C-alpha positions as CSV (number, residue, x, y, z in Angstrom):
1,M,0.0,0.0,0.0
2,S,1.4,3.4,-1.1
3,N,1.7,6.3,1.4
4,S,2.4,8.9,-1.3
5,V,0.7,12.2,-1.1
6,S,-0.4,12.0,-4.7
7,E,-2.4,8.8,-4.0
8,T,-3.9,9.9,-0.7
9,T,-4.8,13.6,-1.4
10,P,-7.3,14.5,-4.1
11,S,-6.3,17.2,-6.5
12,T,-8.2,20.5,-6.7
13,A,-9.4,19.5,-10.1
14,A,-11.1,16.5,-8.6
15,L,-12.9,18.9,-6.2
16,R,-14.3,20.9,-9.1
17,P,-17.7,19.1,-9.2
18,S,-18.3,19.5,-5.5
19,F,-17.2,23.1,-5.8
20,D,-19.6,23.9,-8.6
21,M,-22.4,22.5,-6.6
22,A,-21.4,24.3,-3.4
23,A,-20.6,27.7,-4.9
24,T,-24.2,28.8,-5.3
25,A,-26.2,31.1,-3.1
26,A,-28.9,28.4,-2.9
27,Q,-26.6,26.0,-1.0
28,P,-26.3,26.2,2.8
29,F,-23.7,28.4,4.4
30,N,-21.8,25.4,5.9
31,L,-21.7,23.5,2.6
32,R,-20.2,26.4,0.8
33,W,-17.6,27.2,3.4
34,T,-16.7,23.5,3.8
35,A,-16.0,23.2,0.1
36,Y,-13.8,26.4,0.1
37,R,-11.8,25.2,3.0
38,E,-11.3,21.8,1.4
39,I,-9.9,23.4,-1.7
40,A,-7.5,25.5,0.3
41,K,-6.5,22.5,2.3
42,T,-5.9,20.3,-0.7
43,G,-3.9,22.9,-2.5
44,G,-2.6,22.4,-6.0
45,A,-2.3,24.7,-9.0
46,D,-6.1,25.2,-9.4
47,A,-6.7,26.2,-5.8
48,P,-6.1,30.0,-6.2
49,A,-8.3,30.3,-9.2
50,L,-11.2,28.3,-7.6
51,L,-11.0,30.3,-4.5
52,A,-10.9,33.5,-6.5
53,E,-14.0,32.4,-8.4
54,A,-15.7,31.6,-5.1
55,L,-14.9,35.0,-3.6
56,A,-16.2,36.9,-6.6
57,S,-19.5,35.1,-6.6
58,E,-20.1,34.6,-2.9
59,K,-23.2,36.5,-1.5
60,D,-22.4,36.2,2.2
61,S,-20.1,38.8,3.6
62,G,-18.9,36.4,6.4
63,I,-17.8,33.8,3.9
64,R,-16.3,36.5,1.6
65,Y,-13.8,37.7,4.2
66,M,-13.0,34.2,5.4
67,T,-12.4,33.1,1.8
68,A,-10.1,36.1,1.5
69,G,-8.2,34.6,4.4
70,L,-8.0,31.3,2.6
71,L,-6.6,33.1,-0.5
72,R,-4.1,34.8,1.7
73,D,-2.8,31.5,3.1
74,V,-2.7,29.8,-0.3
75,G,-1.1,32.9,-2.0
76,S,1.6,33.2,0.7
77,Q,3.0,29.9,-0.1
78,T,4.5,30.5,-3.6
79,P,5.1,33.5,-5.9
80,A,3.0,31.9,-8.6
81,T,-0.1,31.8,-6.5
82,A,0.5,35.2,-4.7
83,T,-0.5,37.4,-7.6
84,I,-3.7,35.5,-8.3
85,A,-4.7,35.7,-4.7
86,A,-3.8,39.4,-4.3
87,Q,-5.8,40.3,-7.4
88,A,-8.8,38.3,-6.2
89,I,-8.8,39.9,-2.8
90,A,-8.3,43.4,-4.2
91,G,-11.2,42.9,-6.6
92,A,-13.5,41.8,-3.9
93,L,-12.4,44.7,-1.7
94,G,-13.3,47.2,-4.3
95,S,-17.0,46.3,-4.2
96,E,-17.2,45.2,-0.6
97,K,-19.9,47.1,1.4
98,D,-19.5,45.4,4.8
99,A,-17.1,47.3,7.0
100,Y,-15.8,44.3,8.9
101,A,-15.3,42.3,5.7
102,R,-13.5,45.3,4.2
103,R,-11.1,45.6,7.1
104,S,-10.5,41.8,7.1
105,M,-9.6,41.9,3.4
106,E,-7.3,44.8,3.9
107,L,-5.4,42.9,6.6
108,A,-5.3,39.8,4.3
109,L,-3.7,41.9,1.6
110,A,-1.2,43.3,4.1
111,E,-0.2,39.9,5.3
112,L,0.0,38.6,1.8
113,A,2.3,41.5,0.8
114,A,4.5,40.8,3.8
115,A,4.9,37.2,2.7
116,Q,5.2,38.0,-1.0
117,P,6.5,41.6,-1.5
118,Q,5.8,41.5,-5.2
119,T,2.1,41.8,-4.4
120,T,2.6,45.1,-2.5
121,A,1.6,47.3,-5.4
122,I,-1.7,45.4,-5.8
123,A,-2.4,45.7,-2.0
124,A,-1.5,49.3,-1.8
125,A,-3.6,50.4,-4.8
126,A,-6.6,48.5,-3.4
127,I,-6.3,50.1,0.1
128,A,-5.6,53.6,-1.2
129,S,-8.7,53.5,-3.4
130,G,-10.7,52.9,-0.3
131,L,-9.6,56.1,1.4
132,K,-12.2,58.2,-0.4
133,T,-15.1,55.9,0.6
134,S,-14.2,55.2,4.2
135,A,-16.6,57.1,6.4
136,D,-15.0,56.0,9.6
137,T,-12.1,58.0,10.9
138,L,-10.4,55.1,12.6
139,T,-10.5,53.1,9.4
140,R,-8.9,55.9,7.5
141,C,-6.1,56.1,10.1
142,L,-5.5,52.4,9.9
143,Q,-5.5,52.6,6.1
144,A,-3.0,55.4,6.1
145,G,-0.8,53.5,8.6
146,Q,-0.8,50.5,6.3
147,L,0.0,52.5,3.3
148,T,3.0,54.1,5.2
149,D,4.3,50.6,5.9
150,F,3.9,49.6,2.3
151,C,5.9,52.7,1.1
152,A,8.6,52.1,3.7
153,A,9.0,48.4,2.6
154,V,8.7,49.0,-1.2
155,P,9.5,52.7,-1.9
156,A,8.3,52.4,-5.5
157,T,4.8,51.9,-4.2
158,G,4.6,55.6,-3.3
159,A,4.4,56.8,-6.9
160,Q,1.5,54.6,-7.6
161,I,-0.7,55.7,-4.6
162,L,0.4,59.3,-4.3
163,P,-2.6,60.7,-6.2
164,A,-5.1,58.9,-4.0
165,V,-3.3,59.8,-0.8
166,A,-2.8,63.5,-1.8
167,A,-6.5,63.8,-2.7
168,A,-7.5,62.1,0.6
169,F,-5.3,64.4,2.7
170,T,-6.6,67.5,0.9
171,A,-10.2,66.5,1.5
172,E,-9.6,65.2,5.1
173,K,-11.6,67.1,7.8
174,D,-10.5,65.0,10.8
175,K,-7.4,66.1,12.6
176,L,-6.3,62.6,13.6
177,A,-6.7,61.1,10.1
178,A,-5.0,64.1,8.6
179,H,-2.0,63.5,10.9
180,H,-1.7,59.8,9.8
181,L,-2.1,60.8,6.1
182,S,0.6,63.4,6.5
183,R,3.0,60.6,7.8
184,T,2.2,58.6,4.6
185,L,3.0,61.6,2.5
186,V,6.4,62.1,4.3
187,T,7.3,58.4,3.6
188,I,6.3,58.8,-0.1
189,A,8.5,62.0,-0.3
190,A,11.6,59.8,0.4
191,D,11.3,59.2,-3.4
192,S,12.8,62.4,-4.9
193,T,10.7,62.0,-8.0
194,Q,7.5,62.4,-5.9
195,R,8.8,65.0,-3.5
196,Q,7.6,68.1,-5.2
197,H,4.0,66.8,-5.5
198,V,4.0,65.9,-1.8
199,I,5.4,69.4,-0.9
200,A,2.8,71.1,-3.0
201,T,0.0,69.1,-1.3
202,L,1.3,70.0,2.2
203,M,1.8,73.6,1.3
204,H,-1.8,73.9,0.2
205,A,-2.9,72.7,3.6
206,L,-0.5,75.0,5.4
207,T,-1.6,78.1,3.6
208,T,-5.4,77.3,3.7
209,A,-7.1,79.3,6.4
210,P,-8.2,77.1,9.4
211,S,-11.8,76.2,9.4
212,Q,-14.2,73.4,10.1
213,E,-13.3,72.0,6.7
214,N,-9.6,72.5,7.3
215,P,-8.9,72.2,11.1
216,V,-5.9,74.0,12.4
217,E,-4.5,70.6,13.6
218,K,-4.3,69.7,9.9
219,T,-2.3,72.8,9.2
220,F,0.2,72.0,11.9
221,A,0.4,68.4,10.7
222,A,1.4,69.7,7.3
223,A,4.0,72.0,8.9
224,H,5.4,69.1,10.8
225,A,5.5,66.9,7.7
226,L,7.4,69.6,5.8
227,H,10.0,69.8,8.6
228,R,10.4,66.0,8.3
229,I,10.9,66.2,4.5
230,A,13.4,69.1,5.1
231,E,15.6,66.6,6.9
232,Q,16.3,65.1,3.4
233,S,15.7,68.1,1.2
234,P,15.8,71.4,3.1
235,Q,16.3,73.6,-0.1
236,S,13.1,72.2,-1.7
237,V,11.0,73.0,1.4
238,S,12.7,76.4,1.8
239,F,11.8,77.4,-1.8
240,A,8.2,76.4,-1.2
241,L,7.9,78.4,2.0
242,A,9.6,81.4,0.4
243,F,7.3,81.3,-2.5
244,A,4.2,81.1,-0.3
245,L,5.4,83.9,2.0
246,G,5.8,86.1,-1.0
247,K,2.2,85.6,-2.2
248,P,-0.1,88.5,-1.1
249,G,-3.1,87.7,1.0
250,Q,-1.7,85.0,3.2
251,G,-3.3,84.7,6.6
252,D,-1.5,85.4,9.9
253,N,-1.2,81.6,10.6
254,A,0.3,80.8,7.2
255,R,2.7,83.7,7.3
256,R,3.9,82.8,10.8
257,L,4.5,79.1,9.9
258,C,6.4,80.1,6.7
259,I,8.5,82.6,8.7
260,L,9.3,80.1,11.4
261,G,10.1,77.4,8.8
262,L,12.4,79.6,6.9
263,G,14.1,80.6,10.1
264,A,14.6,77.0,11.1
265,F,16.0,75.9,7.7
266,A,18.3,78.9,7.5
267,Q,20.4,77.1,10.0
268,T,20.8,74.1,7.7
269,D,23.3,75.3,5.2
270,K,24.4,78.4,3.3
271,D,22.1,77.8,0.4
272,C,19.0,77.6,2.6
273,A,20.3,80.7,4.4
274,K,20.3,82.7,1.2
275,I,16.8,81.5,0.3
276,A,15.5,82.3,3.7
277,A,17.2,85.7,4.1
278,K,16.0,86.9,0.7
279,A,12.4,86.0,1.5
280,L,12.5,87.3,5.1
281,F,13.9,90.7,4.2
282,K,11.3,91.0,1.4
283,A,8.5,90.2,3.9
284,L,9.8,92.4,6.8
285,P,8.5,95.8,5.6
286,G,5.0,94.6,4.9
287,E,4.5,92.3,7.9
288,T,1.8,93.7,10.1
289,E,2.2,91.5,13.2
290,P,5.1,92.6,15.5
291,L,5.6,89.0,16.7
292,N,6.1,87.9,13.1
293,R,8.6,90.7,12.6
294,R,10.5,89.5,15.6
295,H,10.5,85.9,14.2
296,I,11.8,87.4,10.9
297,V,14.7,89.0,12.8
298,E,15.5,85.7,14.5
299,G,15.5,83.9,11.1
300,I,17.8,86.5,9.6
301,M,20.2,86.0,12.4
302,N,20.0,82.2,11.9
303,A,21.0,82.8,8.3
304,V,24.0,84.9,9.4
305,H,25.2,81.9,11.6
306,S,25.0,79.8,8.4
307,G,27.2,82.1,6.3
308,L,25.0,85.1,5.3
309,S,27.1,88.2,5.2
310,S,26.8,90.0,8.5
311,Q,27.3,93.3,6.8
312,S,24.3,92.8,4.4
313,A,22.2,91.5,7.3
314,G,23.1,94.5,9.5
315,S,22.4,97.0,6.7
316,G,19.0,95.5,6.0
317,L,18.0,95.4,9.7
318,Y,19.3,98.9,10.3
319,A,17.4,100.3,7.3
320,H,14.2,98.8,8.6
321,L,14.7,100.0,12.1
322,N,15.3,103.5,11.0
323,A,12.5,103.7,8.4
324,R,9.6,101.7,9.7
325,E,9.8,99.9,13.0
326,R,7.6,101.3,15.7
327,D,7.1,98.4,18.0
328,R,9.2,98.8,21.1
329,E,10.0,95.2,21.7
330,T,10.9,94.6,18.1
331,R,13.1,97.7,18.0
332,D,14.9,96.3,21.0
333,N,15.4,92.9,19.3
334,I,16.8,94.5,16.2
335,T,19.1,96.7,18.2
336,R,20.5,93.7,20.1
337,A,20.9,91.9,16.7
338,L,22.8,94.9,15.3
339,R,25.2,95.0,18.3
340,S,25.9,91.3,17.9
341,L,26.7,91.9,14.3
342,G,29.1,94.7,15.1
343,H,26.9,97.1,13.2
344,K,26.1,100.7,14.2
345,T,22.8,101.3,16.0
346,P,20.6,104.4,15.8
347,A,21.6,107.2,18.1
348,V,19.4,107.5,21.1
349,P,18.4,111.2,21.6
350,M,19.3,112.6,25.0
351,S,16.4,113.2,27.3
352,I,16.4,116.8,28.3
353,P,14.1,117.5,31.2
354,G,11.7,120.4,30.7
355,P,11.7,123.4,33.0
356,K,9.7,123.0,36.1
357,L,6.7,125.3,36.2
């Protein structure tokens, strides 16, 4: 008596008749599920295709997400079966209405991608497309986190999903989901070919006036994301901030964030210092908020520390102090800056007491 697997285990092709009978909505739940499990257990070249067919035609949401789990297990075994399994789960996810089943399918795709990285692009595209239809905030946060992991594991994925992620971030009204989506954008920006698109998306959020549609926390999430991107490409972010600061009509919040960002990146290198100093000096005369003007002075001094000519910095600050500055605290700040630069300061008129009457 032979103990070979080929003689003791039926092939999936041999299970086709029972599958055809079971895979109808008229058959009981248990009969359908038993047939699908048997196919997965038996394995063989036909198993992924049969399970994919079952998943596409199944009417019960519970069996659908469990069948997706079977496809995940079968697909994880070999590269040949992985693509079939991933495409089947992604296709079912696209039309799935049940929230629990959707989340289970997303997890199945993530686990399949971890086992077979060549399926990451399929999984990422399927999950990213769901961002616009997910009404639940927690779900969008989880989706964004999964997409971040995909992009970190397979950087080329970012180019594929950036349009969907950028659109979702722009439309996002919830502060927590916006934070998670901004992290995904930062990870995508590690790819230099996608960085400008990411920066433009974040700058749009940063310069949009806070409102119920665009909560201030989203604005700060964008600012934080830009600082993260600047760790890799400070000049790109500096150019974007300088351009935004130079546009008329920016709100107080946007101007302050641009000024603070430029001041921070002015410390990075000489090139960023030049970009920042030019933009800050240009903004100084028209800035209406004294606090912002003081931040501008600090940013210019940061640029000096990174190599900007102390003479040109001193001349610009001295000219502003003489011609325009009326705020006492800002005048004091500029005067201290001029002294540290070794530049002359305005003469202080002597106080001559008037005659006593």
